[in-house]
N, CA, C and O atoms as a Tinker XYZ file with bonds, in Angstrom:
   312  protein
     1  N      1.272000  -22.146000   12.173000    73     2
     2  CA     0.899000  -20.819000   11.709000    64     1     3
     3  C      1.411000  -20.643000   10.274000    63     2     4     5
     4  O      2.575000  -20.917000    9.981000    81     3
     5  N      0.536000  -20.187000    9.401000    73     3     6
     6  CA     0.895000  -19.995000    8.000000    64     5     7
     7  C      1.654000  -18.675000    7.816000    63     6     8     9
     8  O      1.270000  -17.634000    8.349000    81     7
     9  N      2.724000  -18.754000    7.059000    73     7    10
    10  CA     3.488000  -17.534000    6.782000    64     9    11
    11  C      2.745000  -16.674000    5.768000    63    10    12    13
    12  O      2.034000  -17.190000    4.906000    81    11
    13  N      2.913000  -15.372000    5.877000    73    11    14
    14  CA     2.314000  -14.455000    4.914000    64    13    15
    15  C      2.963000  -14.641000    3.549000    63    14    16    17
    16  O      4.167000  -14.874000    3.440000    81    15
    17  N      2.135000  -14.531000    2.506000    73    15    18
    18  CA     2.695000  -14.564000    1.161000    64    17    19
    19  C      3.486000  -13.278000    0.935000    63    18    20    21
    20  O      3.349000  -12.307000    1.680000    81    19
    21  N      4.307000  -13.291000   -0.096000    73    19    22
    22  CA     5.101000  -12.094000   -0.415000    64    21    23
    23  C      4.184000  -10.899000   -0.664000    63    22    24    25
    24  O      4.463000   -9.793000   -0.202000    81    23
    25  N      3.091000  -11.120000   -1.394000    73    23    26
    26  CA     2.172000  -10.015000   -1.681000    64    25    27
    27  C      1.509000   -9.501000   -0.405000    63    26    28    29
    28  O      1.330000   -8.292000   -0.253000    81    27
    29  N      1.144000  -10.391000    0.510000    73    27    30
    30  CA     0.563000   -9.957000    1.789000    64    29    31
    31  C      1.565000   -9.134000    2.578000    63    30    32    33
    32  O      1.183000   -8.178000    3.253000    81    31
    33  N      2.835000   -9.489000    2.504000    73    31    34
    34  CA     3.875000   -8.720000    3.188000    64    33    35
    35  C      3.998000   -7.323000    2.577000    63    34    36    37
    36  O      4.166000   -6.342000    3.301000    81    35
    37  N      3.914000   -7.231000    1.248000    73    35    38
    38  CA     3.981000   -5.927000    0.581000    64    37    39
    39  C      2.800000   -5.054000    0.987000    63    38    40    41
    40  O      2.962000   -3.860000    1.240000    81    39
    41  N      1.615000   -5.649000    1.049000    73    39    42
    42  CA     0.416000   -4.912000    1.461000    64    41    43
    43  C      0.579000   -4.413000    2.894000    63    42    44    45
    44  O      0.229000   -3.273000    3.199000    81    43
    45  N      1.106000   -5.258000    3.768000    73    43    46
    46  CA     1.329000   -4.851000    5.157000    64    45    47
    47  C      2.313000   -3.690000    5.235000    63    46    48    49
    48  O      2.110000   -2.758000    6.014000    81    47
    49  N      3.371000   -3.738000    4.441000    73    47    50
    50  CA     4.355000   -2.646000    4.431000    64    49    51
    51  C      3.747000   -1.365000    3.865000    63    50    52    53
    52  O      4.022000   -0.275000    4.367000    81    51
    53  N      2.921000   -1.490000    2.820000    73    51    54
    54  CA     2.264000   -0.317000    2.242000    64    53    55
    55  C      1.302000    0.303000    3.253000    63    54    56    57
    56  O      1.251000    1.526000    3.386000    81    55
    57  N      0.545000   -0.520000    3.960000    73    55    58
    58  CA    -0.382000   -0.023000    4.986000    64    57    59
    59  C      0.367000    0.674000    6.112000    63    58    60    61
    60  O     -0.065000    1.719000    6.598000    81    59
    61  N      1.483000    0.097000    6.523000    73    59    62
    62  CA     2.296000    0.710000    7.584000    64    61    63
    63  C      2.856000    2.051000    7.126000    63    62    64    65
    64  O      2.929000    2.996000    7.911000    81    63
    65  N      3.252000    2.137000    5.854000    73    63    66
    66  CA     3.756000    3.395000    5.289000    64    65    67
    67  C      2.676000    4.468000    5.341000    63    66    68    69
    68  O      2.945000    5.603000    5.735000    81    67
    69  N      1.453000    4.113000    4.946000    73    67    70
    70  CA     0.344000    5.079000    4.983000    64    69    71
    71  C      0.094000    5.570000    6.404000    63    70    72    73
    72  O     -0.149000    6.756000    6.624000    81    71
    73  N      0.154000    4.658000    7.361000    73    71    74
    74  CA    -0.089000    5.029000    8.758000    64    73    75
    75  C      1.022000    5.931000    9.287000    63    74    76    77
    76  O      0.743000    6.947000    9.924000    81    75
    77  N      2.275000    5.572000    9.032000    73    75    78
    78  CA     3.382000    6.329000    9.613000    64    77    79
    79  C      3.606000    7.677000    8.928000    63    78    80    81
    80  O      4.007000    8.636000    9.586000    81    79
    81  N      3.355000    7.769000    7.615000    73    79    82
    82  CA     3.614000    9.015000    6.891000    64    81    83
    83  C      2.396000    9.946000    6.793000    63    82    84    85
    84  O      2.552000   11.166000    6.722000    81    83
    85  N      1.197000    9.375000    6.791000    73    83    86
    86  CA    -0.005000   10.186000    6.551000    64    85    87
    87  C     -1.082000   10.018000    7.615000    63    86    88    89
    88  O     -2.107000   10.698000    7.555000    81    87
    89  N     -0.879000    9.134000    8.584000    73    87    90
    90  CA    -1.883000    8.909000    9.615000    64    89    91
    91  C     -3.134000    8.215000    9.098000    63    90    92    93
    92  O     -4.191000    8.288000    9.724000    81    91
    93  N     -3.015000    7.541000    7.956000    73    91    94
    94  CA    -4.165000    6.878000    7.336000    64    93    95
    95  C     -4.281000    5.431000    7.824000    63    94    96    97
    96  O     -3.294000    4.696000    7.879000    81    95
    97  N     -5.501000    5.044000    8.175000    73    95    98
    98  CA    -5.795000    3.648000    8.477000    64    97    99
    99  C     -6.323000    3.001000    7.208000    63    98   100   101
   100  O     -7.202000    3.554000    6.548000    81    99
   101  N     -5.799000    1.845000    6.865000    73    99   102
   102  CA    -6.233000    1.142000    5.668000    64   101   103
   103  C     -7.500000    0.355000    5.964000    63   102   104   105
   104  O     -7.512000   -0.517000    6.833000    81   103
   105  N     -8.575000    0.671000    5.230000    73   103   106
   106  CA    -9.843000   -0.043000    5.357000    64   105   107
   107  C     -9.823000   -1.264000    4.434000    63   106   108   109
   108  O    -10.206000   -2.364000    4.832000    81   107
   109  N     -9.372000   -1.051000    3.200000    73   107   110
   110  CA    -9.207000   -2.149000    2.246000    64   109   111
   111  C     -8.083000   -1.786000    1.291000    63   110   112   113
   112  O     -7.785000   -0.611000    1.076000    81   111
   113  N     -7.465000   -2.808000    0.722000    73   111   114
   114  CA    -6.401000   -2.592000   -0.257000    64   113   115
   115  C     -6.433000   -3.749000   -1.247000    63   114   116   117
   116  O     -6.172000   -4.896000   -0.884000    81   115
   117  N     -6.755000   -3.439000   -2.502000    73   115   118
   118  CA    -6.816000   -4.437000   -3.569000    64   117   119
   119  C     -5.665000   -4.197000   -4.535000    63   118   120   121
   120  O     -5.484000   -3.085000   -5.032000    81   119
   121  N     -4.893000   -5.235000   -4.796000    73   119   122
   122  CA    -3.739000   -5.120000   -5.689000    64   121   123
   123  C     -4.200000   -5.120000   -7.142000    63   122   124   125
   124  O     -4.911000   -6.024000   -7.582000    81   123
   125  N     -3.783000   -4.087000   -7.881000    73   123   126
   126  CA    -4.065000   -3.996000   -9.309000    64   125   127
   127  C     -2.904000   -4.548000  -10.127000    63   126   128   129
   128  O     -3.114000   -5.196000  -11.153000    81   127
   129  N     -1.674000   -4.290000   -9.670000    73   127   130
   130  CA    -0.485000   -4.726000  -10.400000    64   129   131
   131  C      0.687000   -4.834000   -9.431000    63   130   132   133
   132  O      1.005000   -3.886000   -8.713000    81   131
   133  N      1.321000   -5.996000   -9.422000    73   131   134
   134  CA     2.462000   -6.227000   -8.536000    64   133   135
   135  C      3.689000   -6.469000   -9.405000    63   134   136   137
   136  O      3.818000   -7.519000  -10.034000    81   135
   137  N      4.587000   -5.492000   -9.436000    73   135   138
   138  CA     5.825000   -5.612000  -10.197000    64   137   139
   139  C      7.050000   -5.554000   -9.284000    63   138   140   141
   140  O      8.116000   -5.084000   -9.680000    81   139
   141  N      6.874000   -6.040000   -8.059000    73   139   142
   142  CA     7.980000   -6.095000   -7.109000    64   141   143
   143  C      8.665000   -7.447000   -7.260000    63   142   144   145
   144  O      8.046000   -8.499000   -7.096000    81   143
   145  N      9.954000   -7.396000   -7.576000    73   143   146
   146  CA    10.758000   -8.613000   -7.696000    64   145   147
   147  C     12.045000   -8.420000   -6.901000    63   146   148   149
   148  O     12.736000   -7.412000   -7.047000    81   147
   149  N     12.348000   -9.389000   -6.070000    73   147   150
   150  CA    13.568000   -9.298000   -5.268000    64   149   151
   151  C     13.576000   -8.106000   -4.333000    63   150   152   153
   152  O     14.638000   -7.585000   -3.992000    81   151
   153  N     12.381000   -7.667000   -3.912000    73   151   154
   154  CA    12.276000   -6.557000   -2.966000    64   153   155
   155  C     12.225000   -5.179000   -3.590000    63   154   156   157
   156  O     12.088000   -4.191000   -2.869000    81   155
   157  N     12.332000   -5.077000   -4.937000    73   155   158
   158  CA    12.317000   -3.767000   -5.601000    64   157   159
   159  C     11.308000   -3.764000   -6.738000    63   158   160   161
   160  O     11.108000   -4.771000   -7.417000    81   159
   161  N     10.672000   -2.607000   -6.931000    73   159   162
   162  CA     9.693000   -2.455000   -7.996000    64   161   163
   163  C      8.486000   -1.685000   -7.501000    63   162   164   165
   164  O      8.566000   -0.957000   -6.512000    81   163
   165  N      7.356000   -1.849000   -8.197000    73   163   166
   166  CA     6.155000   -1.087000   -7.858000    64   165   167
   167  C      4.987000   -2.008000   -7.528000    63   166   168   169
   168  O      4.853000   -3.102000   -8.077000    81   167
   169  N      4.152000   -1.536000   -6.620000    73   167   170
   170  CA     2.917000   -2.203000   -6.242000    64   169   171
   171  C      1.801000   -1.188000   -6.433000    63   170   172   173
   172  O      1.740000   -0.186000   -5.720000    81   171
   173  N      0.916000   -1.445000   -7.395000    73   171   174
   174  CA    -0.198000   -0.532000   -7.665000    64   173   175
   175  C     -1.460000   -1.109000   -7.023000    63   174   176   177
   176  O     -1.796000   -2.275000   -7.228000    81   175
   177  N     -2.152000   -0.281000   -6.247000    73   175   178
   178  CA    -3.337000   -0.731000   -5.515000    64   177   179
   179  C     -4.479000    0.261000   -5.680000    63   178   180   181
   180  O     -4.280000    1.419000   -6.045000    81   179
   181  N     -5.670000   -0.226000   -5.401000    73   179   182
   182  CA    -6.825000    0.639000   -5.191000    64   181   183
   183  C     -7.210000    0.411000   -3.740000    63   182   184   185
   184  O     -7.332000   -0.731000   -3.297000    81   183
   185  N     -7.401000    1.498000   -2.998000    73   183   186
   186  CA    -7.631000    1.326000   -1.569000    64   185   187
   187  C     -8.617000    2.347000   -1.028000    63   186   188   189
   188  O     -8.857000    3.399000   -1.621000    81   187
   189  N     -9.173000    1.997000    0.115000    73   187   190
   190  CA    -9.989000    2.906000    0.906000    64   189   191
   191  C     -9.228000    3.141000    2.196000    63   190   192   193
   192  O     -8.799000    2.197000    2.858000    81   191
   193  N     -9.065000    4.408000    2.547000    73   191   194
   194  CA    -8.377000    4.757000    3.789000    64   193   195
   195  C     -9.300000    5.603000    4.655000    63   194   196   197
   196  O    -10.256000    6.213000    4.175000    81   195
   197  N     -8.988000    5.619000    5.931000    73   195   198
   198  CA    -9.770000    6.381000    6.899000    64   197   199
   199  C     -8.834000    7.300000    7.684000    63   198   200   201
   200  O     -7.780000    6.889000    8.171000    81   199
   201  N     -9.260000    8.557000    7.786000    73   199   202
   202  CA    -8.544000    9.530000    8.615000    64   201   203
   203  C     -9.606000   10.254000    9.434000    63   202   204   205
   204  O    -10.483000   10.916000    8.879000    81   203
   205  N     -9.525000   10.127000   10.734000    73   203   206
   206  CA   -10.497000   10.798000   11.601000    64   205   207
   207  C    -11.931000   10.354000   11.350000    63   206   208   209
   208  O    -12.864000   11.134000   11.543000    81   207
   209  N    -12.116000    9.108000   10.922000    73   207   210
   210  CA   -13.453000    8.585000   10.684000    64   209   211
   211  C    -13.997000    8.859000    9.306000    63   210   212   213
   212  O    -15.061000    8.350000    8.952000    81   211
   213  N    -13.293000    9.656000    8.513000    73   211   214
   214  CA   -13.712000    9.977000    7.149000    64   213   215
   215  C    -13.003000    9.044000    6.167000    63   214   216   217
   216  O    -11.779000    8.920000    6.198000    81   215
   217  N    -13.778000    8.388000    5.295000    73   215   218
   218  CA   -13.210000    7.437000    4.331000    64   217   219
   219  C    -13.049000    8.082000    2.961000    63   218   220   221
   220  O    -13.843000    8.939000    2.575000    81   219
   221  N    -12.019000    7.668000    2.228000    73   219   222
   222  CA   -11.819000    8.117000    0.849000    64   221   223
   223  C    -11.160000    6.991000    0.055000    63   222   224   225
   224  O    -10.450000    6.149000    0.605000    81   223
   225  N    -11.415000    7.000000   -1.248000    73   223   226
   226  CA   -10.898000    5.966000   -2.142000    64   225   227
   227  C     -9.783000    6.529000   -3.010000    63   226   228   229
   228  O     -9.874000    7.652000   -3.505000    81   227
   229  N     -8.729000    5.737000   -3.189000    73   227   230
   230  CA    -7.533000    6.167000   -3.895000    64   229   231
   231  C     -6.981000    5.053000   -4.769000    63   230   232   233
   232  O     -7.231000    3.872000   -4.531000    81   231
   233  N     -6.235000    5.447000   -5.772000    73   231   234
   234  CA    -5.354000    4.532000   -6.487000    64   233   235
   235  C     -3.948000    4.983000   -6.127000    63   234   236   237
   236  O     -3.595000    6.146000   -6.321000    81   235
   237  N     -3.153000    4.070000   -5.606000    73   235   238
   238  CA    -1.815000    4.431000   -5.132000    64   237   239
   239  C     -0.788000    3.463000   -5.704000    63   238   240   241
   240  O     -1.057000    2.274000   -5.871000    81   239
   241  N      0.383000    3.992000   -5.997000    73   239   242
   242  CA     1.504000    3.170000   -6.432000    64   241   243
   243  C      2.618000    3.335000   -5.418000    63   242   244   245
   244  O      3.091000    4.442000   -5.164000    81   243
   245  N      3.031000    2.209000   -4.841000    73   243   246
   246  CA     4.112000    2.205000   -3.857000    64   245   247
   247  C      5.382000    1.756000   -4.552000    63   246   248   249
   248  O      5.380000    0.783000   -5.306000    81   247
   249  N      6.464000    2.470000   -4.295000    73   247   250
   250  CA     7.765000    2.172000   -4.882000    64   249   251
   251  C      8.625000    1.504000   -3.812000    63   250   252   253
   252  O      8.897000    2.091000   -2.764000    81   251
   253  N      9.047000    0.277000   -4.084000    73   251   254
   254  CA     9.849000   -0.509000   -3.147000    64   253   255
   255  C     11.294000   -0.568000   -3.603000    63   254   256   257
   256  O     11.587000   -0.670000   -4.795000    81   255
   257  N     12.186000   -0.502000   -2.634000    73   255   258
   258  CA    13.610000   -0.706000   -2.875000    64   257   259
   259  C     14.156000   -1.506000   -1.702000    63   258   260   261
   260  O     14.001000   -1.112000   -0.546000    81   259
   261  N     14.783000   -2.608000   -1.998000    73   259   262
   262  CA    15.373000   -3.471000   -0.972000    64   261   263
   263  C     14.347000   -3.863000    0.098000    63   262   264   265
   264  O     14.670000   -3.925000    1.284000    81   263
   265  N     13.100000   -4.128000   -0.337000    73   263   266
   266  CA    12.078000   -4.623000    0.573000    64   265   267
   267  C     11.345000   -3.588000    1.395000    63   266   268   269
   268  O     10.548000   -3.943000    2.263000    81   267
   269  N     11.596000   -2.311000    1.140000    73   267   270
   270  CA    10.874000   -1.277000    1.905000    64   269   271
   271  C     10.309000   -0.215000    0.976000    63   270   272   273
   272  O     10.831000    0.012000   -0.116000    81   271
   273  N      9.235000    0.435000    1.421000    73   271   274
   274  CA     8.611000    1.495000    0.634000    64   273   275
   275  C      9.491000    2.738000    0.710000    63   274   276   277
   276  O      9.838000    3.200000    1.797000    81   275
   277  N      9.848000    3.274000   -0.457000    73   275   278
   278  CA    10.693000    4.464000   -0.488000    64   277   279
   279  C      9.961000    5.680000   -1.056000    63   278   280   281
   280  O     10.434000    6.809000   -0.928000    81   279
   281  N      8.807000    5.446000   -1.684000    73   279   282
   282  CA     8.045000    6.566000   -2.248000    64   281   283
   283  C      6.653000    6.062000   -2.598000    63   282   284   285
   284  O      6.391000    4.860000   -2.596000    81   283
   285  N      5.757000    7.014000   -2.902000    73   283   286
   286  CA     4.402000    6.670000   -3.284000    64   285   287
   287  C      3.820000    7.750000   -4.165000    63   286   288   289
   288  O      4.053000    8.935000   -3.926000    81   287
   289  N      3.067000    7.365000   -5.178000    73   287   290
   290  CA     2.274000    8.325000   -5.962000    64   289   291
   291  C      0.816000    7.933000   -5.783000    63   290   292   293
   292  O      0.518000    6.796000   -5.419000    81   291
   293  N     -0.093000    8.867000   -6.035000    73   291   294
   294  CA    -1.505000    8.583000   -5.750000    64   293   295
   295  C     -2.429000    9.404000   -6.639000    63   294   296   297
   296  O     -2.052000   10.436000   -7.193000    81   295
   297  N     -3.662000    8.899000   -6.750000    73   295   298
   298  CA    -4.717000    9.597000   -7.476000    64   297   299
   299  C     -6.012000    9.395000   -6.700000    63   298   300   301
   300  O     -6.403000    8.266000   -6.406000    81   299
   301  N     -6.670000   10.500000   -6.375000    73   299   302
   302  CA    -7.927000   10.467000   -5.635000    64   301   303
   303  C     -9.041000    9.944000   -6.548000    63   302   304   305
   304  O     -9.188000   10.403000   -7.681000    81   303
   305  N     -9.816000    8.990000   -6.052000    73   303   306
   306  CA   -10.932000    8.438000   -6.818000    64   305   307
   307  C    -12.263000    9.030000   -6.375000    63   306   308   309
   308  O    -13.054000    9.486000   -7.201000    81   307
   309  N    -12.507000    9.020000   -5.059000    73   307   310
   310  CA   -13.726000    9.635000   -4.496000    64   309   311
   311  C    -13.666000    9.622000   -3.000000    63   310   312
   312  O    -14.593000   10.092000   -2.341000    81   311
C-alpha cells in the first residue's frame, strides 16, 4: 500500500476540518499554493464543497500549526 504524500495528507486534514467545523463535504480540492513546512504554514486551495446537496466554489487558505489546521480564511467564487 502506497503512503499518502505530505500534500495529500494536508488535503485530507483540510477536508476533515471543513466537515467537522462547517458540515461541508469536499467535492474537489485543487492546491494553488503549499507553504506548509515542518507541519506549519499555509495551504491555499480552490475547492468545490457540498452542503445539503447544494454545491459552491471557494478559494480557501488553511493555516497549519504542528500538523493540524488551526484556522481558515475563505473567499466565495460562485
